[in-house]
C-alpha positions in Angstrom: 50.6 -15.2 -30.1 47.3 -13.7 -30.0 46.7 -10.9 -27.3 42.9 -10.3 -26.4 41.5 -7.1 -25.0 38.1 -6.5 -23.3 36.2 -4.4 -25.3 33.8 -2.0 -23.4 30.9 -4.3 -23.5 32.8 -6.6 -21.5 34.1 -4.6 -18.9 30.2 -3.3 -18.4 29.1 -6.7 -18.2 31.5 -7.9 -15.6 30.7 -4.7 -13.5 26.9 -5.5 -14.1 27.3 -8.9 -12.9 29.4 -8.0 -10.0 27.0 -5.2 -9.0 23.9 -7.9 -9.3 25.9 -10.1 -7.1 27.0 -7.6 -4.4 23.0 -6.7 -4.7 22.0 -10.2 -3.9 24.9 -10.6 -1.4 23.3 -7.7 0.6 19.9 -8.6 0.8 20.3 -12.4 1.5 22.8 -11.7 4.5 20.5 -11.8 7.9 21.8 -9.3 10.5 20.5 -8.0 13.3 20.6 -4.6 12.3 19.2 -5.4 9.1 16.3 -7.1 11.1 15.9 -4.0 13.4 15.8 -1.2 10.2 13.1 -3.4 8.7 10.9 -3.3 11.6 11.2 0.1 12.2 10.4 0.9 8.5 7.2 -1.3 8.6 6.4 0.5 12.4 6.7 4.0 10.7 4.6 2.7 7.6 1.6 1.6 10.0 1.2 5.1 11.0 2.1 7.5 7.9 0.4 5.4 5.0 -3.2 5.8 6.8 -2.1 9.5 7.6 -1.1 10.2 4.6 -4.2 8.6 2.9 -6.8 10.6 5.1 -4.7 13.8 5.0 -4.8 13.8 1.3 -8.8 13.9 1.1 -8.6 16.5 3.6 -6.2 18.6 1.4 -8.4 18.5 -1.5 -11.6 19.1 0.2 -12.8 15.2 -0.1 -14.8 15.2 2.6 -16.8 12.0 1.2 -13.2 10.3 0.8 -12.5 11.3 4.1 -15.8 9.8 5.7 -15.1 6.6 3.4 -12.0 6.0 4.3 -12.6 6.5 8.4 -15.3 3.8 7.9 -13.3 1.2 6.1 -10.4 1.8 8.6 -13.0 1.4 11.7 -14.4 -1.7 10.1 -10.4 -3.3 9.2 -9.3 -2.7 12.8 -12.9 -4.0 14.5 -12.5 -7.3 12.2 -8.2 -7.3 12.7 -8.4 -7.2 16.3 -11.5 -9.4 16.8 -10.0 -12.0 14.8 -6.5 -11.6 16.7 -8.4 -12.0 20.2 -10.9 -14.8 18.8 -8.1 -17.1 17.2 -5.4 -16.3 19.2 -2.6 -17.8 17.1 0.9 -17.7 18.7 3.6 -15.7 16.6 6.5 -17.2 15.2 9.5 -17.9 17.0 7.8 -17.6 20.8 7.3 -14.1 20.2 4.0 -13.8 21.9 0.2 -14.5 20.7 -2.4 -12.8 18.6 -0.6 -13.3 15.3 -3.8 -13.4 13.3 -4.1 -11.5 11.1 -1.3 -9.2 10.8 -2.6 -5.7 12.1 0.6 -3.7 10.3 -0.4 -4.9 7.1 -4.4 -5.1 7.4 -3.7 -1.4 8.1 -1.4 -0.2 5.5 -3.3 -2.6 2.8 -6.5 -0.8 3.6 -4.8 2.3 3.1 -3.4 1.2 -0.2 -6.8 0.0 -1.6 -8.7 3.0 -0.5 -6.0 5.1 -2.4 -6.3 2.9 -5.6 -10.0 2.6 -5.5 -10.8 6.2 -5.0 -7.7 8.0 -6.8 -6.9 5.2 -9.1 -3.5 3.1 -9.7 -1.2 6.1 -9.9 -1.8 6.3 -6.4 -2.5 2.9 -5.3 0.5 1.3 -7.1 3.4 2.6 -4.8 0.6 2.5 -1.6 0.4 -1.0 -2.8 4.4 -1.3 -2.9 4.7 0.1 0.1 1.9 -2.1 1.9 3.8 -4.9 0.8 7.0 -4.2 2.0 5.3 -3.6 5.6 4.1 -7.1 5.4 7.7 -8.7 4.1 9.3 -6.5 7.5 6.4 -8.2 9.9 7.8 -11.2 8.4 11.5 -10.7 8.6 11.1 -9.5 12.3 9.8 -12.7 13.0 6.6 -11.3 14.2 4.3 -13.2 11.5 4.5 -15.8 9.2 3.3 -15.8 5.5 -0.1 -16.6 6.4 -0.7 -13.7 8.7 0.4 -11.0 6.6 -1.7 -12.6 3.7 -4.9 -13.0 6.1 -3.9 -8.9 7.2 -4.0 -8.0 3.1 -7.2 -9.4 2.5 -8.9 -8.1 5.6 -7.3 -4.7 4.7 -8.6 -4.6 1.0 -11.7 -6.1 1.9 -12.8 -3.7 4.3 -11.6 -0.7 2.1 -13.5 -1.9 -0.8 -16.8 -2.2 0.7 -17.2 1.7 1.3 -15.0 3.3 -1.2 -16.3 4.3 -4.1 -14.0 6.3 -7.1 -13.4 9.9 -6.9 -15.6 12.1 -9.2 -14.9 15.9 -8.9 -17.8 18.0 -10.4 -15.9 20.1 -12.6 -17.9 19.6 -15.5 -21.4 20.3 -16.1 -23.3 19.6 -19.5 -26.8 22.0 -19.5 -29.5 21.9 -22.1 -32.0 24.6 -22.6 -35.2 24.7 -24.8 -37.0 28.0 -25.5 -39.7 26.3 -28.3 -37.8 27.2 -31.1 -34.6 26.1 -30.5 -32.3 23.8 -28.4 -29.1 25.3 -26.3 -26.5 22.7 -25.3 -23.7 24.3 -22.9 -20.7 22.9 -21.3 -19.1 24.2 -18.2 -16.0 23.8 -16.6 -15.4 25.1 -13.3 -11.4 26.0 -13.1 
């Protein structure tokens, strides 16, 4: 007679498998409450991502960045709304018209692209993740299909990239001076 015991690794593996199954089951089940929560989260990001982007420029005193963000935002809204009215594509599940492109997606991707191009991937990567989540929320809410969301992302990124330049702080300065007998090189850093 042979007796086998599960070692600690066997139990951890079973718990991990069960946890993964549970996580998958929770994300696959399509409930009305889950859809409403996703839709609300997308609506909140529609406002909070552009507000956070613009507020960030104001807090660090980046007036040029504020102006670049404003121009990109204005162009994005004009192009998105213009396309919505010109194309007048029906929304999925008979939820109205003017689906193409997704305004939620174009707005959040415009903000994400601004943050990434102006301040780098440290700020851009989380912003892009939030923008992608917004697009996902619009599909789950049955307001858009994948093409609407993709077009919104392209319009948002494009409108931001037209006006946004990388941020350069003028904290460092290299100076040269000559008095005829020698050359002095100076380096100034402002804290």
